[in-house]
PDB file of N, CA, C and O in Angstrom:
ATOM      1  N   MET A   1     146.200 136.858  98.122  1.00  0.00           N
ATOM      2  CA  MET A   1     147.168 136.289  97.278  1.00  0.00           C
ATOM      3  C   MET A   1     147.710 135.002  97.885  1.00  0.00           C
ATOM      4  O   MET A   1     148.079 135.012  99.059  1.00  0.00           O
ATOM      5  N   SER A   2     147.780 133.878  97.140  1.00  0.00           N
ATOM      6  CA  SER A   2     148.396 132.756  97.717  1.00  0.00           C
ATOM      7  C   SER A   2     149.910 132.679  97.538  1.00  0.00           C
ATOM      8  O   SER A   2     150.493 133.119  96.547  1.00  0.00           O
ATOM      9  N   SER A   3     150.523 132.062  98.615  1.00  0.00           N
ATOM     10  CA  SER A   3     151.957 131.923  98.598  1.00  0.00           C
ATOM     11  C   SER A   3     152.329 130.829  97.624  1.00  0.00           C
ATOM     12  O   SER A   3     151.446 130.149  97.101  1.00  0.00           O
ATOM     13  N   SER A   4     153.645 130.634  97.359  1.00  0.00           N
ATOM     14  CA  SER A   4     154.025 129.685  96.341  1.00  0.00           C
ATOM     15  C   SER A   4     153.958 128.343  97.052  1.00  0.00           C
ATOM     16  O   SER A   4     153.876 127.315  96.379  1.00  0.00           O
ATOM     17  N   LYS A   5     153.989 128.298  98.465  1.00  0.00           N
ATOM     18  CA  LYS A   5     153.862 127.009  99.142  1.00  0.00           C
ATOM     19  C   LYS A   5     152.435 126.566  98.994  1.00  0.00           C
ATOM     20  O   LYS A   5     152.241 125.370  98.775  1.00  0.00           O
ATOM     21  N   GLU A   6     151.396 127.397  99.089  1.00  0.00           N
ATOM     22  CA  GLU A   6     150.114 126.965  98.904  1.00  0.00           C
ATOM     23  C   GLU A   6     149.793 126.498  97.557  1.00  0.00           C
ATOM     24  O   GLU A   6     149.059 125.520  97.414  1.00  0.00           O
ATOM     25  N   SER A   7     150.318 127.160  96.502  1.00  0.00           N
ATOM     26  CA  SER A   7     150.227 126.818  95.162  1.00  0.00           C
ATOM     27  C   SER A   7     150.730 125.427  94.914  1.00  0.00           C
ATOM     28  O   SER A   7     150.108 124.606  94.240  1.00  0.00           O
ATOM     29  N   HIS A   8     151.944 125.190  95.518  1.00  0.00           N
ATOM     30  CA  HIS A   8     152.590 123.869  95.335  1.00  0.00           C
ATOM     31  C   HIS A   8     151.716 122.779  95.960  1.00  0.00           C
ATOM     32  O   HIS A   8     151.643 121.678  95.415  1.00  0.00           O
ATOM     33  N   LYS A   9     151.063 123.047  97.068  1.00  0.00           N
ATOM     34  CA  LYS A   9     150.266 122.101  97.689  1.00  0.00           C
ATOM     35  C   LYS A   9     149.118 121.706  96.829  1.00  0.00           C
ATOM     36  O   LYS A   9     148.773 120.526  96.766  1.00  0.00           O
ATOM     37  N   VAL A  10     148.510 122.647  96.163  1.00  0.00           N
ATOM     38  CA  VAL A  10     147.331 122.403  95.273  1.00  0.00           C
ATOM     39  C   VAL A  10     147.860 121.543  94.167  1.00  0.00           C
ATOM     40  O   VAL A  10     147.211 120.545  93.853  1.00  0.00           O
ATOM     41  N   ASN A  11     149.003 121.839  93.532  1.00  0.00           N
ATOM     42  CA  ASN A  11     149.557 121.094  92.403  1.00  0.00           C
ATOM     43  C   ASN A  11     149.972 119.766  92.845  1.00  0.00           C
ATOM     44  O   ASN A  11     149.834 118.847  92.038  1.00  0.00           O
ATOM     45  N   SER A  12     150.419 119.539  93.906  1.00  0.00           N
ATOM     46  CA  SER A  12     150.803 118.251  94.442  1.00  0.00           C
ATOM     47  C   SER A  12     149.553 117.376  94.728  1.00  0.00           C
ATOM     48  O   SER A  12     149.586 116.161  94.537  1.00  0.00           O
ATOM     49  N   THR A  13     148.474 118.004  95.179  1.00  0.00           N
ATOM     50  CA  THR A  13     147.260 117.161  95.342  1.00  0.00           C
ATOM     51  C   THR A  13     146.665 116.785  94.039  1.00  0.00           C
ATOM     52  O   THR A  13     146.103 115.695  93.936  1.00  0.00           O
ATOM     53  N   GLN A  14     146.748 117.660  92.962  1.00  0.00           N
ATOM     54  CA  GLN A  14     146.230 117.350  91.697  1.00  0.00           C
ATOM     55  C   GLN A  14     147.009 116.192  91.059  1.00  0.00           C
ATOM     56  O   GLN A  14     146.410 115.350  90.389  1.00  0.00           O
ATOM     57  N   GLN A  15     148.297 116.137  91.249  1.00  0.00           N
ATOM     58  CA  GLN A  15     149.166 115.202  90.742  1.00  0.00           C
ATOM     59  C   GLN A  15     149.021 113.885  91.389  1.00  0.00           C
ATOM     60  O   GLN A  15     149.469 112.876  90.846  1.00  0.00           O
ATOM     61  N   GLU A  16     148.377 113.848  92.595  1.00  0.00           N
ATOM     62  CA  GLU A  16     148.168 112.519  93.306  1.00  0.00           C
ATOM     63  C   GLU A  16     146.904 111.945  92.974  1.00  0.00           C
ATOM     64  O   GLU A  16     146.289 111.391  93.885  1.00  0.00           O
ATOM     65  N   ARG A  17     146.377 111.982  91.756  1.00  0.00           N
ATOM     66  CA  ARG A  17     145.143 111.467  91.320  1.00  0.00           C
ATOM     67  C   ARG A  17     145.435 110.694  90.016  1.00  0.00           C
ATOM     68  O   ARG A  17     146.312 111.070  89.237  1.00  0.00           O
ATOM     69  N   LEU A  18     144.683 109.618  89.806  1.00  0.00           N
ATOM     70  CA  LEU A  18     144.838 108.827  88.602  1.00  0.00           C
ATOM     71  C   LEU A  18     144.075 109.467  87.556  1.00  0.00           C
ATOM     72  O   LEU A  18     143.080 110.145  87.812  1.00  0.00           O
ATOM     73  N   PRO A  19     144.561 109.251  86.242  1.00  0.00           N
ATOM     74  CA  PRO A  19     143.538 109.648  85.121  1.00  0.00           C
ATOM     75  C   PRO A  19     142.373 108.789  85.094  1.00  0.00           C
ATOM     76  O   PRO A  19     142.474 107.610  85.431  1.00  0.00           O
ATOM     77  N   SER A  20     141.335 109.264  84.738  1.00  0.00           N
ATOM     78  CA  SER A  20     140.051 108.596  84.551  1.00  0.00           C
ATOM     79  C   SER A  20     140.223 107.418  83.539  1.00  0.00           C
ATOM     80  O   SER A  20     140.803 107.637  82.475  1.00  0.00           O
ATOM     81  N   PRO A  21     139.754 106.212  83.825  1.00  0.00           N
ATOM     82  CA  PRO A  21     139.890 105.088  82.892  1.00  0.00           C
ATOM     83  C   PRO A  21     138.848 105.203  81.746  1.00  0.00           C
ATOM     84  O   PRO A  21     138.859 104.354  80.854  1.00  0.00           O
ATOM     85  N   CYS A  22     137.983 106.178  81.734  1.00  0.00           N
ATOM     86  CA  CYS A  22     136.959 106.438  80.735  1.00  0.00           C
ATOM     87  C   CYS A  22     137.506 106.263  79.315  1.00  0.00           C
ATOM     88  O   CYS A  22     138.535 106.823  78.937  1.00  0.00           O
ATOM     89  N   VAL A  23     136.793 105.489  78.579  1.00  0.00           N
ATOM     90  CA  VAL A  23     137.261 105.391  77.022  1.00  0.00           C
ATOM     91  C   VAL A  23     136.198 105.870  76.106  1.00  0.00           C
ATOM     92  O   VAL A  23     136.225 105.617  74.902  1.00  0.00           O
ATOM     93  N   ASN A  24     135.240 106.578  76.689  1.00  0.00           N
ATOM     94  CA  ASN A  24     134.182 107.225  75.967  1.00  0.00           C
ATOM     95  C   ASN A  24     133.235 106.206  75.144  1.00  0.00           C
ATOM     96  O   ASN A  24     132.688 106.493  74.079  1.00  0.00           O
ATOM     97  N   VAL A  25     133.130 104.948  75.824  1.00  0.00           N
ATOM     98  CA  VAL A  25     132.104 103.998  75.463  1.00  0.00           C
ATOM     99  C   VAL A  25     131.260 103.801  76.719  1.00  0.00           C
ATOM    100  O   VAL A  25     131.495 102.908  77.533  1.00  0.00           O
ATOM    101  N   CYS A  26     130.327 104.628  76.827  1.00  0.00           N
ATOM    102  CA  CYS A  26     129.619 104.728  78.092  1.00  0.00           C
ATOM    103  C   CYS A  26     128.140 104.086  77.989  1.00  0.00           C
ATOM    104  O   CYS A  26     127.148 104.622  77.496  1.00  0.00           O
ATOM    105  N   TYR A  27     128.232 102.877  78.542  1.00  0.00           N
ATOM    106  CA  TYR A  27     126.967 102.089  78.617  1.00  0.00           C
ATOM    107  C   TYR A  27     126.903 101.223  79.703  1.00  0.00           C
ATOM    108  O   TYR A  27     127.762 100.343  79.759  1.00  0.00           O
ATOM    109  N   LEU A  28     126.011 101.294  80.631  1.00  0.00           N
ATOM    110  CA  LEU A  28     125.937 100.480  81.845  1.00  0.00           C
ATOM    111  C   LEU A  28     125.129  99.219  81.441  1.00  0.00           C
ATOM    112  O   LEU A  28     124.068  99.281  80.820  1.00  0.00           O
ATOM    113  N   ASP A  29     125.725  98.058  81.852  1.00  0.00           N
ATOM    114  CA  ASP A  29     125.059  96.755  81.606  1.00  0.00           C
ATOM    115  C   ASP A  29     124.068  96.492  82.736  1.00  0.00           C
ATOM    116  O   ASP A  29     123.882  97.309  83.638  1.00  0.00           O
ATOM    117  N   ASP A  30     123.447  95.334  82.652  1.00  0.00           N
ATOM    118  CA  ASP A  30     122.540  94.856  83.746  1.00  0.00           C
ATOM    119  C   ASP A  30     122.945  94.857  85.126  1.00  0.00           C
ATOM    120  O   ASP A  30     122.141  94.925  86.055  1.00  0.00           O
ATOM    121  N   ASN A  31     124.287  94.774  85.269  1.00  0.00           N
ATOM    122  CA  ASN A  31     124.923  94.850  86.473  1.00  0.00           C
ATOM    123  C   ASN A  31     125.434  96.186  86.984  1.00  0.00           C
ATOM    124  O   ASN A  31     126.114  96.265  88.007  1.00  0.00           O
ATOM    125  N   ASP A  32     125.099  97.203  86.268  1.00  0.00           N
ATOM    126  CA  ASP A  32     125.387  98.620  86.508  1.00  0.00           C
ATOM    127  C   ASP A  32     126.968  98.816  86.335  1.00  0.00           C
ATOM    128  O   ASP A  32     127.579  99.672  86.975  1.00  0.00           O
ATOM    129  N   VAL A  33     127.571  97.963  85.428  1.00  0.00           N
ATOM    130  CA  VAL A  33     128.992  98.117  85.084  1.00  0.00           C
ATOM    131  C   VAL A  33     129.035  98.656  83.705  1.00  0.00           C
ATOM    132  O   VAL A  33     128.324  98.195  82.812  1.00  0.00           O
ATOM    133  N   CYS A  34     129.949  99.724  83.512  1.00  0.00           N
ATOM    134  CA  CYS A  34     130.226 100.284  82.237  1.00  0.00           C
ATOM    135  C   CYS A  34     130.939  99.311  81.300  1.00  0.00           C
ATOM    136  O   CYS A  34     131.966  98.753  81.686  1.00  0.00           O
ATOM    137  N   VAL A  35     130.470  99.099  80.165  1.00  0.00           N
ATOM    138  CA  VAL A  35     131.095  98.094  79.138  1.00  0.00           C
ATOM    139  C   VAL A  35     132.403  98.756  78.654  1.00  0.00           C
ATOM    140  O   VAL A  35     133.254  98.033  78.136  1.00  0.00           O
ATOM    141  N   GLY A  36     132.619 100.052  78.783  1.00  0.00           N
ATOM    142  CA  GLY A  36     133.742 100.713  78.317  1.00  0.00           C
ATOM    143  C   GLY A  36     134.904 100.687  79.345  1.00  0.00           C
ATOM    144  O   GLY A  36     136.009 100.287  78.979  1.00  0.00           O
ATOM    145  N   CYS A  37     134.703 101.080  80.557  1.00  0.00           N
ATOM    146  CA  CYS A  37     135.764 101.284  81.541  1.00  0.00           C
ATOM    147  C   CYS A  37     135.652 100.262  82.720  1.00  0.00           C
ATOM    148  O   CYS A  37     136.536 100.199  83.575  1.00  0.00           O
ATOM    149  N   TYR A  38     134.595  99.499  82.741  1.00  0.00           N
ATOM    150  CA  TYR A  38     134.402  98.463  83.760  1.00  0.00           C
ATOM    151  C   TYR A  38     134.259  99.072  85.132  1.00  0.00           C
ATOM    152  O   TYR A  38     134.607  98.388  86.096  1.00  0.00           O
ATOM    153  N   ARG A  39     133.796 100.253  85.316  1.00  0.00           N
ATOM    154  CA  ARG A  39     133.355 100.800  86.654  1.00  0.00           C
ATOM    155  C   ARG A  39     131.984 100.848  86.755  1.00  0.00           C
ATOM    156  O   ARG A  39     131.288 101.008  85.752  1.00  0.00           O
ATOM    157  N   THR A  40     131.446 100.706  88.044  1.00  0.00           N
ATOM    158  CA  THR A  40     130.023 100.829  88.237  1.00  0.00           C
ATOM    159  C   THR A  40     129.565 102.278  88.078  1.00  0.00           C
ATOM    160  O   THR A  40     130.354 103.223  88.083  1.00  0.00           O
ATOM    161  N   GLY A  41     128.271 102.393  87.940  1.00  0.00           N
ATOM    162  CA  GLY A  41     127.747 103.816  87.863  1.00  0.00           C
ATOM    163  C   GLY A  41     128.172 104.531  89.154  1.00  0.00           C
ATOM    164  O   GLY A  41     128.577 105.690  89.069  1.00  0.00           O
ATOM    165  N   TYR A  42     128.107 103.921  90.329  1.00  0.00           N
ATOM    166  CA  TYR A  42     128.481 104.621  91.497  1.00  0.00           C
ATOM    167  C   TYR A  42     130.022 105.048  91.523  1.00  0.00           C
ATOM    168  O   TYR A  42     130.339 106.165  91.932  1.00  0.00           O
ATOM    169  N   GLU A  43     130.947 104.145  91.084  1.00  0.00           N
ATOM    170  CA  GLU A  43     132.308 104.422  91.019  1.00  0.00           C
ATOM    171  C   GLU A  43     132.599 105.546  90.032  1.00  0.00           C
ATOM    172  O   GLU A  43     133.469 106.381  90.279  1.00  0.00           O
ATOM    173  N   ILE A  44     131.841 105.572  88.864  1.00  0.00           N
ATOM    174  CA  ILE A  44     131.924 106.631  87.984  1.00  0.00           C
ATOM    175  C   ILE A  44     131.729 107.993  88.487  1.00  0.00           C
ATOM    176  O   ILE A  44     132.482 108.946  88.285  1.00  0.00           O
ATOM    177  N   SER A  45     130.499 107.986  89.251  1.00  0.00           N
ATOM    178  CA  SER A  45     130.016 109.256  89.855  1.00  0.00           C
ATOM    179  C   SER A  45     130.956 109.663  90.946  1.00  0.00           C
ATOM    180  O   SER A  45     131.066 110.872  91.149  1.00  0.00           O
ATOM    181  N   GLN A  46     131.679 108.795  91.709  1.00  0.00           N
ATOM    182  CA  GLN A  46     132.590 109.225  92.822  1.00  0.00           C
ATOM    183  C   GLN A  46     133.962 109.476  92.348  1.00  0.00           C
ATOM    184  O   GLN A  46     134.723 110.069  93.112  1.00  0.00           O
ATOM    185  N   TRP A  47     134.366 109.113  91.220  1.00  0.00           N
ATOM    186  CA  TRP A  47     135.805 109.191  90.790  1.00  0.00           C
ATOM    187  C   TRP A  47     136.463 110.546  91.135  1.00  0.00           C
ATOM    188  O   TRP A  47     137.423 110.559  91.906  1.00  0.00           O
ATOM    189  N   GLY A  48     136.014 111.621  90.626  1.00  0.00           N
ATOM    190  CA  GLY A  48     136.510 112.897  90.640  1.00  0.00           C
ATOM    191  C   GLY A  48     136.770 113.400  92.160  1.00  0.00           C
ATOM    192  O   GLY A  48     137.623 114.249  92.419  1.00  0.00           O
ATOM    193  N   SER A  49     135.990 112.822  93.086  1.00  0.00           N
ATOM    194  CA  SER A  49     136.103 113.315  94.432  1.00  0.00           C
ATOM    195  C   SER A  49     136.855 112.351  95.364  1.00  0.00           C
ATOM    196  O   SER A  49     136.945 112.587  96.569  1.00  0.00           O
ATOM    197  N   LEU A  50     137.392 111.266  94.792  1.00  0.00           N
ATOM    198  CA  LEU A  50     138.098 110.365  95.617  1.00  0.00           C
ATOM    199  C   LEU A  50     139.601 110.680  95.692  1.00  0.00           C
ATOM    200  O   LEU A  50     140.223 111.197  94.764  1.00  0.00           O
ATOM    201  N   ALA A  51     140.145 110.317  96.907  1.00  0.00           N
ATOM    202  CA  ALA A  51     141.729 110.457  96.899  1.00  0.00           C
ATOM    203  C   ALA A  51     142.335 109.343  96.215  1.00  0.00           C
ATOM    204  O   ALA A  51     141.618 108.367  95.996  1.00  0.00           O
ATOM    205  N   ILE A  52     143.541 109.327  95.841  1.00  0.00           N
ATOM    206  CA  ILE A  52     144.179 108.405  95.138  1.00  0.00           C
ATOM    207  C   ILE A  52     144.006 106.918  95.629  1.00  0.00           C
ATOM    208  O   ILE A  52     143.943 105.996  94.816  1.00  0.00           O
ATOM    209  N   GLU A  53     143.941 106.741  96.844  1.00  0.00           N
ATOM    210  CA  GLU A  53     143.809 105.502  97.455  1.00  0.00           C
ATOM    211  C   GLU A  53     142.466 104.824  96.996  1.00  0.00           C
ATOM    212  O   GLU A  53     142.413 103.631  96.699  1.00  0.00           O
ATOM    213  N   GLY A  54     141.430 105.636  96.960  1.00  0.00           N
ATOM    214  CA  GLY A  54     140.089 105.325  96.558  1.00  0.00           C
ATOM    215  C   GLY A  54     140.185 104.853  95.004  1.00  0.00           C
ATOM    216  O   GLY A  54     139.690 103.797  94.611  1.00  0.00           O
ATOM    217  N   GLN A  55     140.840 105.710  94.223  1.00  0.00           N
ATOM    218  CA  GLN A  55     140.952 105.481  92.779  1.00  0.00           C
ATOM    219  C   GLN A  55     141.690 104.271  92.516  1.00  0.00           C
ATOM    220  O   GLN A  55     141.366 103.531  91.587  1.00  0.00           O
ATOM    221  N   ARG A  56     142.734 104.008  93.333  1.00  0.00           N
ATOM    222  CA  ARG A  56     143.459 102.686  93.017  1.00  0.00           C
ATOM    223  C   ARG A  56     142.572 101.578  93.507  1.00  0.00           C
ATOM    224  O   ARG A  56     142.651 100.549  92.836  1.00  0.00           O
ATOM    225  N   ALA A  57     141.730 101.554  94.548  1.00  0.00           N
ATOM    226  CA  ALA A  57     140.918 100.476  94.788  1.00  0.00           C
ATOM    227  C   ALA A  57     140.016 100.175  93.685  1.00  0.00           C
ATOM    228  O   ALA A  57     139.826  99.028  93.281  1.00  0.00           O
ATOM    229  N   ILE A  58     139.429 101.276  93.174  1.00  0.00           N
ATOM    230  CA  ILE A  58     138.543 101.110  91.973  1.00  0.00           C
ATOM    231  C   ILE A  58     139.254 100.469  90.768  1.00  0.00           C
ATOM    232  O   ILE A  58     138.685  99.622  90.079  1.00  0.00           O
ATOM    233  N   MET A  59     140.426 100.860  90.542  1.00  0.00           N
ATOM    234  CA  MET A  59     141.243 100.333  89.395  1.00  0.00           C
ATOM    235  C   MET A  59     141.512  98.932  89.674  1.00  0.00           C
ATOM    236  O   MET A  59     141.464  98.162  88.715  1.00  0.00           O
ATOM    237  N   GLN A  60     141.797  98.457  90.867  1.00  0.00           N
ATOM    238  CA  GLN A  60     141.908  97.079  91.114  1.00  0.00           C
ATOM    239  C   GLN A  60     140.618  96.261  90.750  1.00  0.00           C
ATOM    240  O   GLN A  60     140.704  95.200  90.132  1.00  0.00           O
ATOM    241  N   LYS A  61     139.507  96.752  91.126  1.00  0.00           N
ATOM    242  CA  LYS A  61     138.181  96.102  90.691  1.00  0.00           C
ATOM    243  C   LYS A  61     138.016  96.283  89.227  1.00  0.00           C
ATOM    244  O   LYS A  61     137.500  95.350  88.613  1.00  0.00           O
ATOM    245  N   VAL A  62     138.346  97.251  88.635  1.00  0.00           N
ATOM    246  CA  VAL A  62     138.305  97.342  87.147  1.00  0.00           C
ATOM    247  C   VAL A  62     139.151  96.325  86.429  1.00  0.00           C
ATOM    248  O   VAL A  62     138.731  95.810  85.393  1.00  0.00           O
ATOM    249  N   ARG A  63     140.318  96.018  86.930  1.00  0.00           N
ATOM    250  CA  ARG A  63     141.148  95.118  86.328  1.00  0.00           C
ATOM    251  C   ARG A  63     140.592  93.636  86.640  1.00  0.00           C
ATOM    252  O   ARG A  63     140.776  92.774  85.780  1.00  0.00           O
ATOM    253  N   GLU A  64     139.991  93.339  87.708  1.00  0.00           N
ATOM    254  CA  GLU A  64     139.355  92.079  87.878  1.00  0.00           C
ATOM    255  C   GLU A  64     138.081  91.885  87.027  1.00  0.00           C
ATOM    256  O   GLU A  64     137.888  90.794  86.490  1.00  0.00           O
ATOM    257  N   ARG A  65     137.215  92.891  86.885  1.00  0.00           N
ATOM    258  CA  ARG A  65     136.078  92.859  86.069  1.00  0.00           C
ATOM    259  C   ARG A  65     136.460  92.702  84.620  1.00  0.00           C
ATOM    260  O   ARG A  65     135.840  91.918  83.902  1.00  0.00           O
ATOM    261  N   GLU A  66     137.543  93.485  84.134  1.00  0.00           N
ATOM    262  CA  GLU A  66     137.893  93.269  82.771  1.00  0.00           C
ATOM    263  C   GLU A  66     138.476  91.938  82.352  1.00  0.00           C
ATOM    264  O   GLU A  66     138.311  91.483  81.220  1.00  0.00           O
ATOM    265  N   ALA A  67     139.248  91.256  83.421  1.00  0.00           N
ATOM    266  CA  ALA A  67     139.720  89.952  83.198  1.00  0.00           C
ATOM    267  C   ALA A  67     138.706  88.918  83.216  1.00  0.00           C
ATOM    268  O   ALA A  67     138.873  87.876  82.582  1.00  0.00           O
ATOM    269  N   ALA A  68     137.626  89.147  83.928  1.00  0.00           N
ATOM    270  CA  ALA A  68     136.485  88.289  83.807  1.00  0.00           C
ATOM    271  C   ALA A  68     135.503  88.449  82.725  1.00  0.00           C
ATOM    272  O   ALA A  68     134.600  87.628  82.558  1.00  0.00           O
ATOM    273  N   SER A  69     135.663  89.504  81.978  1.00  0.00           N
ATOM    274  CA  SER A  69     134.710  89.856  80.939  1.00  0.00           C
ATOM    275  C   SER A  69     134.773  88.914  79.718  1.00  0.00           C
ATOM    276  O   SER A  69     135.791  88.347  79.323  1.00  0.00           O
ATOM    277  N   GLN A  70     133.593  88.832  79.197  1.00  0.00           N
ATOM    278  CA  GLN A  70     133.462  87.950  77.927  1.00  0.00           C
ATOM    279  C   GLN A  70     134.214  88.640  76.701  1.00  0.00           C
ATOM    280  O   GLN A  70     134.470  87.999  75.681  1.00  0.00           O
ATOM    281  N   PHE A  71     134.544  89.948  76.853  1.00  0.00           N
ATOM    282  CA  PHE A  71     135.072  90.785  75.823  1.00  0.00           C
ATOM    283  C   PHE A  71     136.606  90.659  75.789  1.00  0.00           C
ATOM    284  O   PHE A  71     137.228  91.128  74.836  1.00  0.00           O
ATOM    285  N   VAL A  72     137.182  90.086  76.726  1.00  0.00           N
ATOM    286  CA  VAL A  72     138.685  90.077  76.830  1.00  0.00           C
ATOM    287  C   VAL A  72     139.046  88.675  76.666  1.00  0.00           C
ATOM    288  O   VAL A  72     138.468  87.786  77.289  1.00  0.00           O
ATOM    289  N   SER A  73     140.075  88.441  75.766  1.00  0.00           N
ATOM    290  CA  SER A  73     140.613  87.072  75.420  1.00  0.00           C
ATOM    291  C   SER A  73     141.360  86.549  76.553  1.00  0.00           C
ATOM    292  O   SER A  73     142.211  87.266  77.077  1.00  0.00           O
ATOM    293  N   GLN A  74     141.127  85.343  76.998  1.00  0.00           N
ATOM    294  CA  GLN A  74     141.753  84.683  78.065  1.00  0.00           C
ATOM    295  C   GLN A  74     143.003  83.777  77.604  1.00  0.00           C
ATOM    296  O   GLN A  74     143.351  82.789  78.250  1.00  0.00           O
ATOM    297  N   SER A  75     143.611  84.182  76.492  1.00  0.00           N
ATOM    298  CA  SER A  75     144.789  83.317  75.967  1.00  0.00           C
ATOM    299  C   SER A  75     145.981  83.550  76.710  1.00  0.00           C
ATOM    300  O   SER A  75     147.014  82.944  76.426  1.00  0.00           O
TER     301      SER A  75
END
């Protein structure tokens, strides 16, 4: 039986993850970047196993790719 301290530790770890940026538009372009969430295929496959620091690093790249995208208005 787990103690409440161990249970709290599990919950704390779960809370220290970012929600997936997936928008259910899953299509990888010629550069292996999803046109829906702007993650690479590798980043998508690694997302669930990454610590929050790794997820934040990916989200920074996602913002950069999205800003450079032809699908986002630059106004």
